[in-house]
VONU-30517 format. One record per atom (N, C-alpha, C, CB): y, x, z; residue number from 1. Coordinates in Angstrom, 2 decimals. Glycine has a CB too. Layout:
REM residues N
         Y         X         Z   num
         Y         X         Z   NUM
...
REM end
This chain:
REM residues 164
         Y         X         Z   num
    105.08     44.59    163.66     1
    105.71     44.84    162.39     1
    104.65     44.87    161.30     1
    106.52     46.15    162.42     1
    104.81     44.08    160.24     2
    103.78     44.06    159.20     2
    103.72     45.39    158.45     2
    104.05     42.93    158.21     2
    102.55     45.69    157.95     3
    102.35     46.94    157.21     3
    103.10     46.88    155.89     3
    100.84     47.20    156.97     3
    103.55     48.04    155.44     4
    104.13     48.14    154.10     4
    102.96     48.36    153.16     4
    105.21     49.29    154.00     4
    102.84     47.51    152.18     5
    101.72     47.62    151.28     5
    102.14     48.13    149.91     5
    101.03     46.29    151.13     5
    103.35     48.65    149.85     6
    103.85     49.31    148.66     6
    104.55     50.56    149.14     6
    104.81     48.38    147.82     6
    104.29     51.68    148.50     7
    105.10     52.85    148.82     7
    105.36     53.66    147.58     7
    104.43     53.71    149.89     7
    106.43     54.44    147.65     8
    106.89     55.19    146.50     8
    106.61     56.67    146.69     8
    108.38     54.96    146.27     8
    106.28     57.31    145.60     9
    106.04     58.75    145.61     9
    107.01     59.32    144.58     9
    104.52     59.12    145.27     9
    108.05     60.01    145.04    10
    108.98     60.60    144.10    10
    109.59     61.87    144.67    10
    110.07     59.60    143.74    10
    110.54     62.41    143.94    11
    111.11     63.69    144.29    11
    111.75     63.72    145.68    11
    112.13     64.08    143.27    11
    112.20     62.57    146.16    12
    112.89     62.56    147.45    12
    112.01     63.10    148.57    12
    113.33     61.15    147.80    12
    110.70     62.90    148.48    13
    109.80     63.44    149.49    13
    109.92     64.96    149.57    13
    108.36     63.03    149.19    13
    110.10     65.58    148.41    14
    110.19     67.04    148.36    14
    111.62     67.53    148.50    14
    109.59     67.55    147.06    14
    112.51     66.92    147.75    15
    113.86     67.44    147.64    15
    114.61     67.46    148.97    15
    114.64     66.64    146.64    15
    114.29     66.55    149.85    16
    114.92     66.57    151.17    16
    114.61     67.88    151.89    16
    114.46     65.37    152.01    16
    113.45     68.45    151.62    17
    113.03     69.67    152.30    17
    113.41     70.93    151.53    17
    111.55     69.65    152.53    17
    113.61     70.84    150.23    18
    113.85     72.06    149.45    18
    115.20     72.02    148.72    18
    112.72     72.26    148.45    18
    116.14     71.27    149.22    19
    117.43     71.07    148.57    19
    118.15     72.38    148.28    19
    118.30     70.18    149.43    19
    118.06     73.33    149.18    20
    118.79     74.57    149.02    20
    118.23     75.50    147.96    20
    118.83     75.28    150.30    20
    117.08     75.26    147.44    21
    116.43     76.17    146.51    21
    117.01     76.05    145.10    21
    114.93     75.91    146.48    21
    117.53     74.93    144.75    22
    118.07     74.77    143.41    22
    117.03     74.22    142.46    22
    118.59     76.08    142.89    22
    117.20     74.53    141.19    23
    116.36     73.92    140.15    23
    115.12     74.72    139.82    23
    117.17     73.72    138.92    23
    114.91     75.85    140.45    24
    113.78     76.73    140.10    24
    112.42     76.06    140.25    24
    113.82     77.96    140.95    24
    112.29     75.19    141.21    25
    110.98     74.61    141.49    25
    110.76     73.23    140.87    25
    110.78     74.52    142.96    25
    111.76     72.69    140.19    26
    111.65     71.32    139.68    26
    110.42     71.11    138.79    26
    112.90     70.96    138.89    26
    110.11     72.01    137.85    27
    108.90     71.77    137.04    27
    107.63     71.69    137.89    27
    108.75     72.87    136.00    27
    107.56     72.50    138.94    28
    106.39     72.48    139.81    28
    106.35     71.19    140.62    28
    106.39     73.71    140.75    28
    107.52     70.76    141.07    29
    107.60     69.52    141.85    29
    107.11     68.34    141.01    29
    109.05     69.26    142.34    29
    107.58     68.24    139.78    30
    107.21     67.11    138.93    30
    105.70     67.08    138.66    30
    107.97     67.16    137.60    30
    105.11     68.22    138.40    31
    103.66     68.27    138.15    31
    102.89     67.87    139.40    31
    103.24     69.68    137.68    31
    103.33     68.36    140.55    32
    102.62     68.04    141.79    32
    102.82     66.60    142.21    32
    103.08     68.96    142.89    32
    103.98     66.03    141.91    33
    104.21     64.62    142.24    33
    103.20     63.76    141.48    33
    105.67     64.19    141.89    33
    103.00     64.07    140.21    34
    102.03     63.30    139.41    34
    100.64     63.44    140.01    34
    102.03     63.77    137.93    34
    100.25     64.67    140.35    35
     98.92     64.89    140.94    35
     98.76     64.14    142.26    35
     98.69     66.39    141.17    35
     99.79     64.19    143.10    36
     99.72     63.50    144.39    36
     99.66     61.99    144.19    36
    100.94     63.87    145.27    36
    100.44     61.47    143.25    37
    100.42     60.02    142.99    37
     99.03     59.58    142.54    37
    101.47     59.64    141.93    37
     98.42     60.35    141.64    38
     97.08     60.00    141.18    38
     96.06     60.10    142.31    38
     96.67     60.91    140.02    38
     96.21     61.12    143.17    39
     95.32     61.23    144.33    39
     95.48     60.02    145.25    39
     95.60     62.54    145.11    39
     96.74     59.66    145.56    40
     97.00     58.54    146.48    40
     96.45     57.24    145.90    40
     98.52     58.40    146.75    40
     96.64     57.03    144.62    41
     96.14     55.82    143.97    41
     94.62     55.72    144.11    41
     96.53     55.80    142.49    41
     93.93     56.80    143.83    42
     92.47     56.81    143.97    42
     92.03     56.64    145.41    42
     91.90     58.10    143.43    42
     92.74     57.28    146.35    43
     92.37     57.19    147.76    43
     92.54     55.78    148.31    43
     93.20     58.17    148.59    43
     93.63     55.10    147.92    44
     93.86     53.73    148.38    44
     92.77     52.81    147.84    44
     95.26     53.22    147.95    44
     92.44     52.96    146.56    45
     91.38     52.12    145.98    45
     90.05     52.38    146.69    45
     91.23     52.40    144.45    45
     89.78     53.64    147.00    46
     88.53     53.99    147.67    46
     88.46     53.41    149.07    46
     88.37     55.50    147.72    46
     89.59     53.37    149.79    47
     89.61     52.88    151.17    47
     89.65     51.36    151.25    47
     90.80     53.45    151.91    47
     89.94     50.68    150.14    48
     89.99     49.22    150.15    48
     88.56     48.69    150.10    48
     90.83     48.68    148.94    48
     88.17     47.92    151.11    49
     86.79     47.41    151.14    49
     86.57     46.31    150.12    49
     86.44     46.89    152.54    49
     85.32     46.14    149.77    50
     84.96     44.99    148.93    50
     85.13     43.74    149.79    50
     83.49     45.11    148.37    50
     85.33     42.62    149.14    51
     85.38     41.37    149.89    51
     83.98     41.07    150.43    51
     85.90     40.19    149.01    51
     83.90     40.17    151.38    52
     82.63     39.88    152.04    52
     81.55     39.43    151.05    52
     82.83     38.81    153.10    52
     81.98     38.81    149.98    53
     81.02     38.35    148.98    53
     80.60     39.47    148.03    53
     81.61     37.19    148.19    53
     81.19     40.66    148.21    54
     80.83     41.78    147.37    54
     81.70     41.94    146.14    54
     79.41     41.65    146.95    54
     82.63     41.01    145.94    55
     83.53     41.12    144.79    55
     84.52     42.25    145.06    55
     84.27     39.78    144.52    55
     84.99     42.89    144.03    56
     85.94     43.99    144.21    56
     87.34     43.59    143.77    56
     85.48     45.22    143.44    56
     87.63     42.32    143.73    57
     88.90     41.87    143.18    57
     90.12     42.48    143.86    57
     88.98     40.38    143.26    57
     90.12     42.61    145.18    58
     91.28     43.18    145.87    58
     91.40     44.66    145.53    58
     91.16     42.98    147.40    58
     90.29     45.36    145.54    59
     90.28     46.79    145.21    59
     90.79     47.03    143.79    59
     88.86     47.37    145.37    59
     90.41     46.17    142.87    60
     90.78     46.35    141.47    60
     92.22     45.94    141.17    60
     89.85     45.56    140.60    60
     92.88     45.29    142.10    61
     94.26     44.86    141.86    61
     95.31     45.87    142.34    61
     94.50     43.54    142.54    61
     94.88     47.05    142.79    62
     95.85     48.12    143.06    62
     96.34     48.63    141.71    62
     95.22     49.29    143.93    62
     97.63     48.73    141.55    63
     98.22     49.20    140.29    63
     99.24     50.30    140.61    63
     98.89     48.02    139.50    63
     99.34     51.26    139.70    64
    100.33     52.32    139.84    64
    101.22     52.28    138.61    64
     99.66     53.73    140.01    64
    102.53     52.25    138.84    65
    103.48     52.28    137.74    65
    104.25     53.60    137.80    65
    104.44     51.06    137.79    65
    104.74     54.01    136.66    66
    105.50     55.25    136.56    66
    106.81     54.92    135.85    66
    104.70     56.36    135.78    66
    107.92     55.37    136.42    67
    109.20     55.20    135.75    67
    109.93     56.54    135.76    67
    110.06     54.09    136.44    67
    110.79     56.71    134.77    68
    111.46     57.99    134.61    68
    112.91     57.73    134.20    68
    110.74     58.89    133.56    68
    113.82     58.39    134.89    69
    115.22     58.36    134.48    69
    115.59     59.80    134.12    69
    116.16     57.78    135.62    69
    116.85     60.02    133.82    70
    117.28     61.36    133.45    70
    117.07     62.36    134.59    70
    118.76     61.35    133.05    70
    117.16     61.90    135.81    71
    117.08     62.82    136.95    71
    115.88     62.62    137.86    71
    118.30     62.71    137.76    71
    115.14     61.54    137.68    72
    114.08     61.24    138.62    72
    112.84     60.65    137.98    72
    114.58     60.30    139.65    72
    111.69     60.98    138.55    73
    110.44     60.32    138.19    73
    109.93     59.62    139.43    73
    109.39     61.33    137.61    73
    109.33     58.46    139.24    74
    108.82     57.69    140.38    74
    107.50     57.05    140.03    74
    109.84     56.61    140.82    74
    106.59     57.09    140.99    75
    105.32     56.40    140.90    75
    105.31     55.38    142.03    75
    104.09     57.39    140.99    75
    104.95     54.15    141.72    76
    104.87     53.10    142.73    76
    103.45     52.55    142.72    76
    105.93     51.96    142.46    76
    102.86     52.49    143.92    77
    101.51     51.95    144.07    77
    101.63     50.65    144.85    77
    100.55     52.97    144.80    77
    101.07     49.57    144.29    78
    101.10     48.29    145.00    78
     99.90     47.46    144.59    78
    102.41     47.51    144.71    78
     99.62     46.46    145.40    79
     98.49     45.58    145.11    79
     99.04     44.25    144.64    79
     97.58     45.39    146.36    79
     98.48     43.73    143.56    80
     98.97     42.49    142.96    80
     98.19     41.26    143.43    80
     98.90     42.58    141.46    80
     97.37     41.42    144.48    81
     96.60     40.28    145.00    81
     97.57     39.16    145.39    81
     95.71     40.70    146.22    81
     97.31     37.92    144.98    82
     98.29     36.85    145.19    82
     98.60     36.54    146.66    82
     97.81     35.61    144.53    82
     97.65     36.72    147.56    83
     97.90     36.41    148.98    83
     98.11     37.73    149.73    83
     96.70     35.59    149.60    83
     99.37     38.16    149.80    84
     99.69     39.43    150.44    84
     99.35     39.43    151.93    84
    101.17     39.75    150.24    84
     99.31     38.26    152.58    85
     98.93     38.20    153.99    85
     97.52     38.75    154.20    85
     99.01     36.76    154.51    85
     96.62     38.47    153.27    86
     95.25     38.97    153.37    86
     95.25     40.50    153.40    86
     94.38     38.46    152.19    86
     96.10     41.10    152.57    87
     96.19     42.56    152.54    87
     96.69     43.11    153.88    87
     97.11     43.01    151.41    87
     97.64     42.42    154.47    88
     98.16     42.86    155.78    88
     97.07     42.74    156.83    88
     99.41     42.02    156.19    88
     96.29     41.66    156.79    89
     95.18     41.52    157.74    89
     94.16     42.63    157.56    89
     94.50     40.15    157.57    89
     93.89     43.00    156.30    90
     92.94     44.08    156.05    90
     93.51     45.42    156.52    90
     92.58     44.14    154.55    90
     94.78     45.64    156.31    91
     95.42     46.90    156.71    91
     95.44     47.05    158.22    91
     96.84     46.98    156.15    91
     95.90     46.00    158.92    92
     96.11     46.07    160.37    92
     94.94     45.54    161.21    92
     97.34     45.31    160.73    92
     94.04     44.80    160.58    93
     92.96     44.18    161.34    93
     93.45     42.92    162.05    93
     92.38     45.17    162.35    93
     92.51     42.14    162.57    94
     92.87     40.94    163.35    94
     92.01     40.90    164.60    94
     92.68     39.65    162.50    94
     92.53     40.24    165.62    95
     91.76     40.04    166.85    95
     90.93     38.76    166.69    95
     92.72     39.95    168.10    95
     89.93     38.57    167.52    96
     89.18     37.31    167.45    96
     90.14     36.12    167.60    96
     88.08     37.25    168.55    96
     89.90     35.08    166.83    97
     90.80     33.92    166.84    97
     90.06     32.66    166.39    97
     92.02     34.17    165.93    97
     90.68     31.53    166.67    98
     90.11     30.23    166.29    98
     90.81     29.77    165.01    98
     90.28     29.17    167.44    98
     90.03     29.29    164.06    99
     90.58     28.74    162.82    99
     90.36     27.24    162.85    99
     89.91     29.40    161.54    99
     91.44     26.49    162.64   100
     91.38     25.02    162.62   100
     91.98     24.52    161.31   100
     92.14     24.40    163.86   100
     91.71     23.28    160.93   101
     92.29     22.72    159.70   101
     93.81     22.65    159.78   101
     91.71     21.33    159.42   101
     94.47     22.74    158.64   102
     95.93     22.63    158.60   102
     96.39     21.23    158.99   102
     96.46     22.99    157.20   102
     95.64     20.21    158.56   103
     96.01     18.83    158.87   103
     95.22     18.37    160.09   103
     95.75     17.89    157.67   103
     95.90     17.70    161.02   104
     95.23     17.17    162.21   104
     94.14     16.19    161.78   104
     96.25     16.47    163.15   104
     92.98     16.30    162.41   105
     91.86     15.42    162.10   105
     91.09     15.82    160.85   105
     92.36     14.02    161.94   105
     91.52     16.90    160.20   106
     90.86     17.34    158.97   106
     89.64     18.21    159.26   106
     91.84     18.10    158.08   106
     89.04     18.69    158.20   107
     87.86     19.54    158.30   107
     88.08     20.85    157.56   107
     86.61     18.82    157.75   107
     87.43     21.89    158.03   108
     87.33     23.13    157.28   108
     86.12     22.98    156.36   108
     87.19     24.39    158.24   108
     86.22     23.51    155.18   109
     85.13     23.38    154.21   109
     84.88     24.75    153.59   109
     85.47     22.31    153.11   109
     83.63     25.21    153.66   110
     83.27     26.49    153.06   110
     81.77     26.53    152.84   110
     83.73     27.67    153.96   110
     81.32     27.57    152.17   111
     79.90     27.75    151.89   111
     79.40     29.01    152.57   111
     79.65     27.82    150.37   111
     78.20     28.94    153.09   112
     77.48     30.12    153.57   112
     76.19     30.14    152.76   112
     77.20     30.08    155.16   112
     76.16     31.05    151.80   113
     75.04     31.05    150.86   113
     75.05     29.75    150.07   113
     73.68     31.23    151.60   113
     73.94     29.03    150.08   114
     73.86     27.76    149.35   114
     74.25     26.58    150.25   114
     72.44     27.56    148.81   114
     74.46     26.82    151.56   115
     74.79     25.74    152.50   115
     76.27     25.41    152.46   115
     74.37     26.12    153.92   115
     76.57     24.13    152.32   116
     77.95     23.65    152.35   116
     78.28     23.25    153.79   116
     78.16     22.45    151.36   116
     79.36     23.80    154.33   117
     79.71     23.58    155.74   117
     81.01     22.79    155.85   117
     79.85     24.93    156.48   117
     81.00     21.78    156.73   118
     82.19     21.04    157.12   118
     82.26     21.14    158.64   118
     82.14     19.52    156.63   118
     83.39     21.59    159.16   119
     83.54     21.71    160.61   119
     85.01     21.57    160.98   119
     82.97     23.07    161.12   119
     85.26     21.29    162.25   120
     86.64     21.14    162.72   120
     87.22     22.43    163.28   120
     86.71     20.05    163.78   120
     86.36     23.44    163.51   121
     86.85     24.67    164.12   121
     85.85     25.80    163.87   121
     87.10     24.47    165.64   121
     86.38     27.01    163.70   122
     85.55     28.20    163.56   122
     86.10     29.26    164.51   122
     85.51     28.73    162.07   122
     85.22     29.92    165.26   123
     85.63     31.05    166.09   123
     85.41     32.34    165.27   123
     84.81     31.10    167.46   123
     86.51     32.84    164.75   124
     86.44     34.04    163.90   124
     86.34     35.28    164.79   124
     87.68     34.13    162.94   124
     85.43     36.20    164.50   125
     85.26     37.38    165.36   125
     86.35     38.44    165.19   125
     83.92     38.01    165.09   125
     87.26     38.25    164.25   126
     88.27     39.26    163.98   126
     87.82     40.17    162.84   126
     88.57     40.09    165.24   126
     88.72     40.99    162.36   127
     88.39     41.90    161.27   127
     88.78     43.32    161.65   127
     89.10     41.47    159.95   127
     88.07     44.30    161.12   128
     88.41     45.68    161.44   128
     89.71     46.10    160.75   128
     87.27     46.62    161.02   128
     90.32     47.14    161.28   129
     91.53     47.73    160.69   129
     91.07     48.74    159.64   129
     92.44     48.41    161.80   129
     91.50     48.54    158.39   130
     91.09     49.45    157.32   130
     92.12     50.55    157.06   130
     90.84     48.67    156.05   130
     93.36     50.33    157.37   131
     94.44     51.32    157.16   131
     94.37     51.94    155.78   131
     94.37     52.42    158.23   131
     94.30     51.10    154.77   132
     94.21     51.58    153.39   132
     95.46     52.35    153.00   132
     93.99     50.40    152.42   132
     96.61     51.80    153.32   133
     97.88     52.42    152.95   133
     98.32     53.42    154.03   133
     98.96     51.36    152.74   133
     98.23     53.04    155.29   134
     98.72     53.89    156.37   134
     98.04     55.24    156.43   134
     98.53     53.19    157.68   134
     96.73     55.27    156.28   135
     96.02     56.55    156.36   135
     96.30     57.42    155.14   135
     94.51     56.31    156.49   135
     96.43     56.80    153.98   136
     96.74     57.57    152.77   136
     98.17     58.10    152.84   136
     96.54     56.70    151.50   136
     99.08     57.29    153.34   137
    100.47     57.74    153.45   137
    100.58     58.91    154.43   137
    101.37     56.58    153.91   137
     99.84     58.86    155.54   138
     99.86     59.97    156.50   138
     99.32     61.25    155.86   138
     99.03     59.61    157.76   138
     98.25     61.15    155.11   139
     97.69     62.31    154.41   139
     98.64     62.80    153.32   139
     96.32     61.96    153.80   139
     99.32     61.88    152.66   140
    100.29     62.23    151.63   140
    101.40     63.09    152.21   140
    100.87     60.96    150.98   140
    101.90     62.74    153.38   141
    102.98     63.51    154.00   141
    102.51     64.92    154.36   141
    103.49     62.80    155.26   141
    101.25     65.06    154.75   142
    100.70     66.40    155.02   142
    100.65     67.21    153.73   142
     99.29     66.29    155.64   142
    100.28     66.56    152.63   143
    100.23     67.26    151.34   143
    101.64     67.68    150.91   143
     99.60     66.36    150.26   143
    102.63     66.84    151.16   144
    104.01     67.19    150.82   144
    104.45     68.42    151.61   144
    104.96     66.00    151.09   144
    104.14     68.46    152.90   145
    104.49     69.63    153.72   145
    103.83     70.89    153.16   145
    104.07     69.41    155.19   145
    102.56     70.80    152.82   146
    101.85     71.96    152.29   146
    102.46     72.43    150.97   146
    100.36     71.62    152.09   146
    102.77     71.47    150.08   147
    103.37     71.83    148.79   147
    104.76     72.43    148.97   147
    103.45     70.61    147.88   147
    105.52     71.92    149.91   148
    106.85     72.47    150.17   148
    106.74     73.94    150.58   148
    107.56     71.66    151.27   148
    105.81     74.25    151.45   149
    105.60     75.65    151.85   149
    105.20     76.48    150.64   149
    104.52     75.75    152.96   149
    104.36     75.94    149.79   150
    103.93     76.66    148.59   150
    105.12     76.91    147.67   150
    102.84     75.87    147.86   150
    106.00     75.93    147.52   151
    107.18     76.11    146.68   151
    108.07     77.24    147.20   151
    107.99     74.80    146.59   151
    108.29     77.25    148.51   152
    109.13     78.31    149.08   152
    108.50     79.68    148.86   152
    109.35     78.07    150.59   152
    107.20     79.78    148.98   153
    106.51     81.05    148.72   153
    106.73     81.47    147.28   153
    104.99     80.92    149.03   153
    106.61     80.53    146.35   154
    106.81     80.83    144.94   154
    108.25     81.28    144.67   154
    106.47     79.59    144.08   154
    109.22     80.58    145.22   155
    110.63     80.94    145.04   155
    110.91     82.32    145.62   155
    111.55     79.89    145.69   155
    110.36     82.61    146.79   156
    110.56     83.93    147.38   156
    109.99     85.03    146.49   156
    109.90     84.00    148.77   156
    108.85     84.78    145.86   157
    108.27     85.76    144.92   157
    109.19     85.96    143.72   157
    106.88     85.30    144.46   157
    109.71     84.86    143.17   158
    110.62     84.97    142.03   158
    111.86     85.78    142.40   158
    111.03     83.58    141.55   158
    112.41     85.51    143.56   159
    113.61     86.23    143.99   159
    113.30     87.71    144.24   159
    114.18     85.60    145.27   159
    112.14     87.99    144.79   160
    111.74     89.40    145.01   160
    111.58     90.14    143.69   160
    110.42     89.46    145.81   160
    111.19     89.43    142.64   161
    111.03     90.06    141.33   161
    112.36     90.10    140.57   161
    109.96     89.32    140.49   161
    113.42     89.56    141.17   162
    114.73     89.58    140.53   162
    114.96     88.43    139.56   162
    114.92     90.88    139.81   162
    114.09     87.44    139.57   163
    114.24     86.29    138.68   163
    115.01     85.21    139.41   163
    112.85     85.76    138.21   163
    116.08     84.74    138.80   164
    116.88     83.70    139.46   164
    116.91     82.45    138.65   164
    118.29     84.17    139.70   164
REM end
C-alpha cells in the first residue's frame, strides 16, 4: 500500500476523544492544533533528506495550508514535488533493482560529476526508508493523546472550582 503523503491536522483528532466535555476546551484545542501543525510541518521538512546532488528542492516543496469554517479549522501538509512517486520511494524505501531504458534498444543517459554516461542497464542498490510522514504522524498521535489527557485535567479543575 503506498504511503499517504498528505495528512490533515484538525479538531477531529481531539474531538473524537473529548466529545463529552462540551465547549469548555475548544479555545485550548484550537491553540494546540496550530502548535501541533507547525511542529509537524517543521518535523517533516527536517526528516526530508536533501537530494543526492545536495539540492533541497524536495524539502522546500512541503507546504502547509490553513482553512477555517464556522465550526472547524484545518491544517493540511503536503509536498508539491511534481513526481509524487519519488516521494513514495523516499518514504517507503526501495529494494535493490535493475533500471533499464523505457524503449527497447535504448540507452540510459545521466551524468556522474563531469562524466556523461550512456548505458543499457544500471543495478540500483536501493534507497533507505526515510519515513518522513509516517514517523511524524506516529509522533503526532502521541501528542494528541497527551493533550487530550491535559484537557481532561483542565476540565476537571474547572468543574472542581464550580466553573461550568
